[in-house]
DRENGUTI-546993 format. One record per residue (C-alpha): residue in three letters; x, y negated, z. Coordinates in nm, 3 decimals, decimal comma, always signed. Last residue first. Layout:
<rs>
ALA:X:Y:Z
...
</rs>
This chain:
<rs>
SER:+13,520:-9,418:+23,502
ASN:+13,891:-9,318:+23,473
LEU:+13,844:-9,091:+23,178
SER:+13,614:-9,369:+23,027
ARG:+13,903:-9,589:+22,996
LYS:+14,075:-9,378:+22,752
ALA:+13,759:-9,412:+22,504
ALA:+13,763:-9,783:+22,540
LYS:+14,138:-9,798:+22,437
LEU:+14,062:-9,552:+22,151
LEU:+13,790:-9,807:+22,033
ASN:+14,031:-10,077:+22,068
SER:+14,267:-9,911:+21,828
LEU:+13,997:-9,821:+21,583
LEU:+13,926:-10,208:+21,561
MET:+14,277:-10,276:+21,490
THR:+14,264:-10,020:+21,215
ILE:+13,958:-10,189:+21,067
LEU:+14,126:-10,535:+21,031
MET:+14,474:-10,399:+20,930
PRO:+14,421:-10,380:+20,571
GLY:+14,302:-10,722:+20,557
LEU:+14,583:-10,904:+20,718
GLY:+14,832:-10,847:+20,435
GLY:+14,759:-10,641:+20,134
PRO:+14,550:-10,898:+19,922
VAL:+14,685:-11,172:+19,975
PRO:+15,048:-11,143:+20,108
THR:+15,156:-11,205:+20,451
ILE:+15,486:-11,400:+20,520
ALA:+15,803:-11,391:+20,672
SER:+16,112:-11,613:+20,691
ALA:+15,918:-11,891:+20,501
LYS:+16,047:-12,142:+20,293
LYS:+16,077:-11,995:+19,935
SER:+15,783:-11,762:+20,013
ALA:+15,558:-12,070:+20,053
ASP:+15,584:-12,136:+19,676
GLU:+15,510:-11,790:+19,562
PHE:+15,230:-11,739:+19,807
ASP:+15,052:-12,062:+19,786
VAL:+14,854:-12,005:+20,107
ASP:+14,467:-12,002:+20,158
GLY:+14,488:-11,649:+20,012
VAL:+14,433:-11,515:+19,644
LEU:+14,216:-11,265:+19,494
LYS:+14,214:-11,339:+19,092
GLY:+13,903:-11,401:+18,880
ASP:+14,046:-11,767:+18,800
LEU:+14,050:-11,817:+19,178
TYR:+13,884:-11,571:+19,405
ASN:+13,920:-11,647:+19,794
ASN:+14,014:-11,447:+20,089
GLY:+14,235:-11,657:+20,329
ALA:+14,381:-11,491:+20,630
ASP:+14,749:-11,608:+20,551
ILE:+14,990:-11,539:+20,834
VAL:+15,306:-11,761:+20,770
VAL:+15,627:-11,698:+20,985
ALA:+15,864:-12,003:+20,983
GLY:+16,219:-12,018:+20,871
SER:+16,217:-12,355:+20,717
LYS:+15,910:-12,542:+20,840
ILE:+15,618:-12,517:+20,614
HIS:+15,398:-12,769:+20,448
TRP:+15,662:-12,814:+20,156
GLY:+15,612:-12,449:+20,054
LYS:+15,258:-12,521:+19,992
ILE:+14,942:-12,455:+20,183
LEU:+14,618:-12,523:+20,010
LYS:+14,649:-12,234:+19,786
PRO:+14,283:-12,142:+19,784
LYS:+14,089:-12,302:+20,055
ALA:+13,872:-12,067:+20,259
VAL:+14,025:-12,232:+20,594
ASP:+14,181:-11,935:+20,765
VAL:+14,561:-12,031:+20,804
LEU:+14,798:-11,913:+21,072
LEU:+15,124:-12,099:+21,109
LEU:+15,432:-11,974:+21,296
ASP:+15,722:-12,189:+21,412
ALA:+15,514:-12,490:+21,325
GLU:+15,654:-12,820:+21,297
SER:+15,558:-12,855:+20,928
VAL:+15,201:-12,837:+21,042
GLY:+15,232:-13,194:+21,204
SER:+14,953:-13,368:+21,003
PRO:+14,653:-13,162:+20,891
VAL:+14,638:-13,036:+20,553
SER:+14,392:-13,191:+20,330
ALA:+14,031:-13,098:+20,212
SER:+13,933:-13,110:+20,587
GLU:+13,697:-12,892:+20,817
LYS:+13,801:-12,955:+21,169
ILE:+13,910:-12,664:+21,378
HIS:+14,284:-12,749:+21,393
LEU:+14,435:-12,544:+21,676
ARG:+14,764:-12,664:+21,805
VAL:+14,939:-12,418:+22,026
LYS:+15,276:-12,392:+22,243
ALA:+15,343:-12,032:+22,290
GLY:+15,359:-11,846:+22,640
LEU:+15,207:-11,520:+22,532
ASN:+14,893:-11,628:+22,711
LEU:+14,873:-11,928:+22,492
SER:+14,918:-11,710:+22,155
LEU:+14,650:-11,476:+22,268
ALA:+14,426:-11,767:+22,316
ALA:+14,507:-11,932:+21,992
PHE:+14,459:-11,582:+21,832
PRO:+14,098:-11,576:+21,989
ARG:+14,037:-11,937:+21,859
GLY:+14,143:-11,877:+21,485
LEU:+14,043:-11,518:+21,441
ILE:+13,683:-11,391:+21,531
VAL:+13,573:-11,724:+21,707
SER:+13,660:-11,912:+21,378
GLY:+13,871:-12,223:+21,452
GLY:+14,081:-12,270:+21,131
LEU:+14,397:-12,383:+21,079
ILE:+14,623:-12,270:+21,339
HIS:+14,967:-12,420:+21,433
ILE:+15,204:-12,237:+21,666
THR:+15,519:-12,384:+21,835
SER:+15,745:-12,130:+22,016
GLY:+15,837:-12,093:+22,361
ASP:+15,745:-11,747:+22,443
PHE:+15,589:-11,618:+22,079
ASN:+15,888:-11,429:+21,965
PHE:+15,838:-11,313:+21,610
PRO:+15,986:-11,022:+21,425
ALA:+15,820:-11,026:+21,157
SER:+15,669:-10,695:+21,294
ARG:+15,558:-10,925:+21,602
ALA:+15,363:-11,168:+21,350
LEU:+15,213:-10,843:+21,193
ASP:+15,081:-10,741:+21,517
LEU:+14,948:-11,052:+21,630
ALA:+14,788:-11,116:+21,315
ALA:+14,603:-10,755:+21,337
LEU:+14,507:-10,824:+21,698
ALA:+14,350:-11,184:+21,598
GLY:+14,143:-11,012:+21,335
ALA:+14,049:-10,712:+21,524
SER:+13,896:-10,936:+21,806
VAL:+14,021:-10,909:+22,146
PHE:+13,888:-10,652:+22,406
GLY:+13,940:-10,714:+22,766
GLU:+14,224:-10,736:+23,058
ARG:+14,241:-11,104:+23,187
GLY:+14,408:-11,418:+23,039
ALA:+14,138:-11,648:+23,130
LEU:+14,074:-11,721:+22,753
LEU:+14,073:-11,351:+22,680
LEU:+13,821:-11,283:+22,949
GLY:+13,585:-11,552:+22,824
LEU:+13,615:-11,412:+22,457
SER:+13,506:-11,065:+22,599
SER:+13,209:-11,225:+22,789
SER:+13,100:-11,442:+22,501
SER:+13,055:-11,142:+22,293
ALA:+13,275:-11,077:+21,979
GLY:+13,576:-10,864:+22,105
ASP:+13,504:-10,598:+21,820
VAL:+13,521:-10,325:+22,094
ASP:+13,255:-10,465:+22,279
LYS:+13,194:-10,137:+22,478
GLU:+13,336:-10,253:+22,820
VAL:+13,185:-10,580:+22,767
ASP:+12,837:-10,427:+22,727
ILE:+12,698:-10,544:+22,415
LEU:+12,386:-10,795:+22,425
ASP:+12,617:-11,081:+22,393
LEU:+12,632:-11,017:+22,040
ALA:+12,263:-11,068:+21,988
LYS:+12,282:-11,389:+22,152
GLN:+12,583:-11,480:+21,926
GLU:+12,414:-11,381:+21,623
ASN:+12,052:-11,564:+21,688
ILE:+11,786:-11,347:+21,495
HIS:+11,562:-11,499:+21,277
LYS:+11,801:-11,572:+21,013
PRO:+11,875:-11,213:+20,934
LEU:+12,215:-11,089:+21,093
PRO:+12,573:-11,136:+20,916
LEU:+12,732:-10,954:+21,067
GLN:+12,777:-10,562:+21,181
LEU:+12,697:-10,495:+21,547
LEU:+12,970:-10,281:+21,659
ILE:+12,947:-10,071:+21,974
GLY:+13,214:-9,878:+22,139
HIS:+13,258:-9,572:+22,375
VAL:+12,919:-9,416:+22,328
LYS:+12,908:-9,079:+22,514
PRO:+12,801:-9,238:+22,845
ASP:+12,494:-9,382:+22,694
GLU:+12,370:-9,688:+22,886
ASN:+12,508:-9,959:+22,651
LEU:+12,370:-9,746:+22,358
SER:+12,027:-9,777:+22,485
GLN:+12,066:-10,167:+22,561
ILE:+12,171:-10,196:+22,210
THR:+11,871:-10,042:+22,058
ALA:+11,632:-10,214:+22,291
GLU:+11,786:-10,563:+22,210
LEU:+11,782:-10,475:+21,843
THR:+11,407:-10,395:+21,883
SER:+11,359:-10,729:+22,090
TYR:+11,526:-10,929:+21,822
GLU:+11,257:-10,819:+21,563
ALA:+11,348:-10,614:+21,270
GLU:+11,263:-10,775:+20,952
GLU:+11,595:-10,676:+20,783
PRO:+11,527:-10,280:+20,867
LEU:+11,752:-10,142:+21,139
THR:+12,003:-9,906:+21,030
ILE:+12,216:-9,722:+21,307
VAL:+12,541:-9,539:+21,217
LYS:+12,731:-9,318:+21,414
ALA:+13,087:-9,262:+21,405
GLU:+13,301:-9,012:+21,560
VAL:+13,668:-9,059:+21,562
GLY:+13,932:-8,786:+21,403
ILE:+14,137:-9,033:+21,234
SER:+13,979:-8,995:+20,898
ARG:+13,634:-9,004:+21,057
CYS:+13,672:-9,334:+21,208
ALA:+13,776:-9,501:+20,874
GLU:+13,455:-9,340:+20,708
ALA:+13,260:-9,532:+20,974
LYS:+13,430:-9,869:+20,897
ARG:+13,384:-9,815:+20,537
LYS:+13,017:-9,731:+20,575
VAL:+12,938:-10,033:+20,805
PHE:+13,116:-10,253:+20,541
GLY:+12,885:-10,116:+20,247
ALA:+12,580:-10,145:+20,493
ALA:+12,654:-10,522:+20,571
GLY:+12,690:-10,619:+20,205
GLY:+12,636:-10,979:+20,273
LEU:+12,288:-10,904:+20,399
ASP:+12,199:-10,533:+20,417
GLY:+11,926:-10,512:+20,662
VAL:+12,022:-10,513:+21,034
HIS:+12,340:-10,324:+21,096
ILE:+12,472:-10,141:+21,369
LEU:+12,766:-9,907:+21,425
THR:+12,820:-9,680:+21,705
LEU:+13,172:-9,558:+21,776
THR:+13,268:-9,246:+21,970
PRO:+13,584:-9,127:+22,084
VAL:+13,522:-8,739:+22,181
ILE:+13,646:-8,703:+22,525
GLY:+13,704:-8,318:+22,642
LYS:+14,056:-8,349:+22,743
GLY:+14,179:-8,217:+22,399
ARG:+13,950:-8,452:+22,242
LEU:+14,124:-8,739:+22,405
GLU:+14,461:-8,585:+22,275
ALA:+14,333:-8,559:+21,922
ALA:+14,211:-8,914:+21,930
GLN:+14,558:-9,034:+22,056
LYS:+14,710:-8,846:+21,772
SER:+14,512:-9,018:+21,509
LEU:+14,591:-9,335:+21,661
GLU:+14,947:-9,293:+21,601
SER:+14,895:-9,189:+21,238
ARG:+14,661:-9,477:+21,214
VAL:+14,943:-9,736:+21,321
GLU:+15,170:-9,633:+21,085
LYS:+14,929:-9,635:+20,782
SER:+14,819:-9,986:+20,900
ARG:+15,171:-10,114:+20,880
GLU:+15,214:-9,981:+20,520
ARG:+14,899:-10,149:+20,415
GLY:+14,962:-10,476:+20,615
ASP:+15,289:-10,554:+20,446
LEU:+15,449:-10,849:+20,603
ILE:+15,654:-10,956:+20,318
LYS:+16,009:-11,072:+20,442
ALA:+16,073:-11,432:+20,297
MET:+16,322:-11,462:+20,010
</rs>
């Protein structure tokens, strides 16, 4: 039976350490501060922001929320972000997606100073990652990395297949894996079937929004499986991997729910503490 990569328990461990780091920074006169912005409430943005702010406060981090109306112009958002970029008391800025259709999302994300882009979503942050340089990496990719390492999994020389090429998970995880010495195949095309060669993967990351697409016979014996799926099937939350079937072949696997999800905000907090530490030397 595969080892269950429990994101809830791992998140508790990481947050305990982050709480200590936040206290140490406060002792040095630095109050780690994250400003969260949402424009309207598309896709429940206000609720997501609220949960992230609560998580910040639970570990001793300051969280400020800026709410702009859905009809706000790009220029208003630009001025808001620029003001935060220039505020030395703000260590991290997060722009909650989705944005209204009249605002280009990537253009808006690129307004955030790379030193405060704790969501790792700007083009500059993605470029630094691809170049193997120091920068912020998306919470999703960091969560997948952390859970894989707890399997444990050694990236150097391994073969990794990634199904799904989003800029918040698939692509940055591919870059992280390459930087760690892995051979990576990124499958970004939409497909109702499983790409060929997947069964050769030592680690398989799946994020395609297709419930239970991956079966046990798709998986190499002893592989690590990271399931980022978030689907409802017959009223039940399930992943992109058939958990019961895949568990018979994998050495370690993330459950849905309770795997990658609980780690997302935790890794965002980790990035914020990293940004606050950097301010000590600026």
